[in-house]
C-alpha positions, -999 to +999 in steps of 0.1 A: +059+256+188+044+286+170+072+284+144+065+247+139+028+253+134+035+280+108+059+257+090+034+229+089+007+252+076+030+263+049+036+226+040-001+219+036-008+251+017+021+250-008+036+226-032+073+227-038+088+228-072+111+199-063+084+175-053+054+185-073+051+163-103+033+129-104+025+111-136-005+087-138-011+062-165-044+042-170-047+012-147-072-016-146-101-014-120-091-043-098-093-043-061-075-026-032-038-031-026-038-029+012+000-034+019+032-031+000+067-042+012+100-041-007+133-054+006+154-041-024+149-022-056+140-055-073+122-077-048+088-068-032+053-080-023+018-066-025-013-079-006-046-071-022-080-083-034-103-079-063-135-071-044-142-042-067-147-070-093-175-085-072-151-113-063-142-128-029-106-136-040-075-121-023-038-124-033-002-118-024+018-108-055+056-109-058+080-092-081+117-099-086+123-073-113+113-041-097+076-043-106+081-050-143+061-082-137+042-097-109+034-134-100+008-147-075+026-160-044-006-169-025-043-167-029-074-173-008-111-166-005-117-138+019-105-103+027-069-093+022-072-064+046-043-069+069-006-065+070+027-077+056+061-078+072+095-091+061+132-083+068+151-105+044+126-114+016+125-150+026+105-150+059+073-131+053+043-127+076+008-120+063-025-114+081-058-120+064-095-130+069-106-162+053-141-170+041-158-194+065-134-186+094-147-165+122-118-142+130-084-137+114-053-157+105-016-151+104+003-169+077+041-173+071+065-183+044+102-191+049+111-196+013+103-163-003+066-171-009+068-204-026+047-220+001+027-206+030+014-220+063-011-208+089+008-201+121-017-183+143-054-173+144-078-151+164-114-159+170-138-129+170-110-106+162-085-094+137-048-087+131-041-051+122-003-049+120+027-071+122+064-065+127+094-087+124+120-071+146+148-095+139+153-130+126+137-145+158+114-118+173+081-107+159+050-089+172+014-088+159-014-065+172-051-061+166-084-063+184-107-090+200-145-083+202-156-079+239-194-076+233-195-039+228-162-030+213-126-043+210-098-050+234-063-047+221-042-078+219-005-082+215+010-115+204+047-123+203+070-148+185+105-157+195+112-183+168+109-163+136+071-164+135+067-202+137+047-200+169+029-171+187+018-164+223-004-137+236+017-115+259-008-088+268-043-074+264-051-037+265-088-033+274-109-010+253-080-002+230-086-009+193-049-012+183-038+000+149+000+000+146+031-015+161+068-003+161+097-019+179+133-007+177+146-039+193+131-070+209+123-053+242+114-016+234+083-008+214+051+012+209+016+004+197-010+029+186-047+027+194-076+042+174-086+070+197-054+091+201-035+067+223+000+053+222+013+026+246+050+019+252+068-012+266+104-018+278+100-054+287+090-071+254+053-064+255+045-078+290+036-044+305+026-011+289+025+026+298-001+047+281+007+080+264-020+103+251-013+117+217-028+152+215-051+155+185-087+167+177-114+149+196-128+117+180-099+116+154-084+082+149-047+073+151-039+048+124-001+041+125+030+046+146+067+044+139+098+049+159+134+050+146+152+054+179+143+053+215+135+090+214+122+098+179+086+087+170+056+097+149+019+088+147-005+095+118-043+093+113-074+113+107-109+109+094-132+128+070-104+151+058-090+159+092-055+146+090-032+142+120+005+140+124+021+139+159+058+137+168+077+129+199+114+135+207+114+119+241+102+084+235+065+092+238+065+109+272+051+139+254+037+145+219+034+175+197+004+177+173+009+197+142-022+216+131-032+225+096-061+245+082-056+229+048-080+202+037-064+168+041-069+131+039-071+104+065-034+094+067-030+056+067+007+048+070+040+064+078+075+052+068+106+069+081+137+055+065+157+073+093+151+099+119+150+127+094+136+114+061+101+098+057+068+097+039+031+096+048+002+084+026-035+088+029-069+081+015-101+099+006-112+135+005-085+159-005-048+166-002-022+156+008-021+121-004+017+117-002+040+140+018+077+138+025+098+152+053+136+157+054+138+173+088+123+147+111+087+158+106+091+195+115+081+204+079+065+183+051+063+187+014+034+173-006+040+151-036+011+158-059-009+131-076-043+130-093-052+099-071-064+099-036-068+064-023-034+053-009-032+027+019+005+018+022+040+029+012+074+012+011+107+030+005+141+014+000+174+034+004+155+067+006+150+069-032+132+038-045+096+036-033+062+021-039+027+034-028-005+014-033-042+018-027-077+014-040-088+000-074-054-015-082-035+017-081+002+012-077+028+039-080+065+039-078+094+064-077+131+059-082+142+094-071+126+099-037+093+111-050+105+138-074+085+119-100+060+091-094+048+068-121+017+045-119+021+008-125-006-016-136-015-045-114-038-072-128-056-099-109-058-134-122-091-141-140-099-103-142-100-085-175-066-073-186-046-060-215-011-074-221+019-057-235+022-062-273+050-083-286+074-077-302+078-042-289+093-022-305+083-038-338+086-034-375+054-042-394+032-066-374+028-069-336+006-092-315-018-080-288-032-104-262-061-096-238-085-113-214-122-106-210-138-116-176-174-110-185-196-114-216-204-082-233-193-057-259-155-052-263-135-027-282-098-027-290-084+003-310-051+019-320-045+056-315-017+080-325+000+105-302-027+131-306-056+107-299-068+099-334-081+064-339-062+048-368-072+011-365-100-009-350-090-045-340-120-055-320-156-041-320-179-070-311-195-091-283-170-114-267-174-142-241-151-146-212-117-158-223-082-149-236-079-134-271-051-123-295-052-099-323-025-086-347-019-051-358-005-047-393+012-013-393+030-016-426+013+015-439+020+036-407+049+059-400+075+052-373+066+065-339+048+059-306+012+047-307-014+036-280-038+007-279-068+008-257-091-020-245-127-013-233-148-041-220-178-033-198-165-011-170-129-021-177-105+003-195-068+000-201-043+017-224-008+006-233+020+021-254+037+005-284+066+016-306+068+012-344+103+013-358+111+014-395 
């Protein structure tokens, strides 16, 4: 145990050369991406909102080209805070709060997001996490207000999410995460350092106490086998990671003196390799293990607001969080690159076309609010070489051309500034 604590302390105090480089590019200030789920290197979904834009709109985005482009699969008025779950990319479950509805709803699509239907709801409560275990069995967990706090509730579906039934209530337990390894055997985490396990499909539960500092939340749980499991959490910089190797009968808490973040989610792709992501305060924001959680290596970024992570085949991953920040890696986290997620009707800057180009290229952009706007071209060392827009603009979509016939071949940048919105993109001039 002492050796494990020393190893974990080393993890939080050092950055390895292998996993130390993150690259961030400018991204629009949209809302928070609360959940990301990919089923392959090409196909994935994001659930988010644009509440930082003073809007009440929420969205589910879909990509079929590895994030090169995103389309809106579903939209509603209300909070997108909730969860996503899918196994095959066709049947997808989404939890959300809807304006005018007291409680939370569970929606489902069976055609890859073309159409959605409301399949369940909770009055005076919320859905916190969802898991499709197989093509027929699914579980959802959350809380129902009891007058002074929340009781945990567990719902189950046996028909692919078409209908749901409440199978158990856990009094005084504000549930935060769910993980089943098969239709009968599973675990749920509760906010104040608790984990419950079931062997009969959620009908009865046995409580395990996860050792962690007092008054420190547990926010997620994952098991990969009947023995191997992990929980993550924390608050105000006090991160927590706990691990079990006997199915939750006992847990080992790994301490660290390093400043950390409140960890939000864990994804283990197998019993040895996995990631954690966190939000707020200081490091780590993303960390990776290759030995089942005995040691961890931080993957450094200049961004600190991650909420969710999804990794496919151990190499191709996505992490999302506050203010539209979306990052991806194709090499297991050796290098992460930020992607730009734009919300419909929000200010945005499109990629120029053609690109690369020879002579003249078109630049399209959208302004969401009236006010001064500025669109300029810069060279590689940051010198402004052309001004395309410098005026008051009303909300709408605009297009400008850049005539670069007198410029040398090379890489240039164009930047849009409109109110509090900033975005920069790259273009390539070829002679």
